[in-house]
N, C-alpha and C positions, 0 to 999 in steps of 0.2 A: 796225836794229840794227849787221849787218855794216857796211853802208853809211856809217853814221856813224861807227864805230869807225875804219874805212878811211879819211875824210875827215880826221876827229882824227889818224891817225897821218902823215897826210903834213904836216898842218899844224901839230903841234907837234914838239918835241925829244925828247919824255918817251917812255922805251921802252915803260914800260908800254900804252900803245895801239897799238905795234906788236905788242907781244906778244898782247894782246888781239884784235886784227884778224887775224892768222898763225892761232890758235885758232879763231877763229870761222869762216872761211875752211875751214878744215879739216872744222869739226862742219858747216858747209854743203854739203861734198862729199860726207861721209856719210849725212846725211840725203836729197840729192839719188839716192844712190845706192839707199836703200831704197825712194823713191817710184818711180824708173824700174823698179826690179825688181820691182815688184808692178804694174806696167800691164799685163803680157799675162794674167797671171790675171785683173784686171778685166775687159777686154776676153772674155777666154770665159765671162765671167758675163754679160756684158751679151748674148752672143749666143744664152744660154737664155732670157732672159727673152721675154713674149711681146709686148713692148711694140717698134716697129720705131726704130730710131736712124738718126741721118744718117750714113751712111757716109764721105762726105767731110770730114765736121766731126770724125770718131773719126779719121780719118787724119790730119788736120792737127794735131790734139792730139797723137797719137804723133809726129810730127815734131817739132813743136815742145819736145814733152818730151825728145825725143835733143838736141837742141840746147841746152836749157838744162841737160840733164846734163852735156854735153861741156863747156859754160863752167864750170859747178861744180866739174868734176874737175879742170880745168885751175886754178883758182882756189884749190883746195885744196893740187896743187901748187906752187902759188906759195909758199903758206903754208908747207908744209912746206918747202920753199927757203928761203926767207928763215928760218927757226927754226934750221935744220942751220948756213946761214952764219954766223948769229949766235953760235953755238954752237963754230964751228971757228975763224972769224976777227975775231968780237969786234964786225962790223958789218955789218947787211946793205946791198944794193944799194939805193938810193932808187927808181932806175927801177923796178925790181921791185916795190915798192909802189905807183906810180903806174899799171902794167900789170894789178896785180892789183887796184886801184879800179876800174880800167875793166870788168876782167871780173867784180866783183861787181855793178856797176850795169847790165851786159847781161843776167846769169843774173837778175837780179831781175826785169829786164821780162819776161825770157821765161818767167820762171815765173809773173810775173802774168796774160799772155795766156793763156798754158798751162791756166791754173787757171779763167780765163773759158770758155775753150773747153770744159775738163771741167763746169763749172756748165751749157753750153748744151748739151750732151750729155745732163745728167740732166735738166734743165728747159727743154725746148725751147720750151714756151709761154711763158718768160719773155724770148727773148731776140727 
């Protein structure tokens, strides 16, 4: 949804797509923060289980989770910058929307692969 509205905001002259893209980017950053900060508690929970888990897989999942978190936060900050600039000057910079769109695509790819690794941790028999 975020990527679709981002593409529409780049291709369309309608302000409503740019507005939705900014707000969805900010929402993505907030939800990524929630997911990121629940990670250490989940890692502790996994250590208490009797089942053994692949430590390298867990470390890769945590590292990619950090990268996805950083990309999502940067995307949300660009969305916030665009909204502030729109309110103060009346028009946001189109280059920022392009950079925001690239970061959305990057962070979505990182989220997907991080989720794949999380599934491989939980269900190693399927991997």
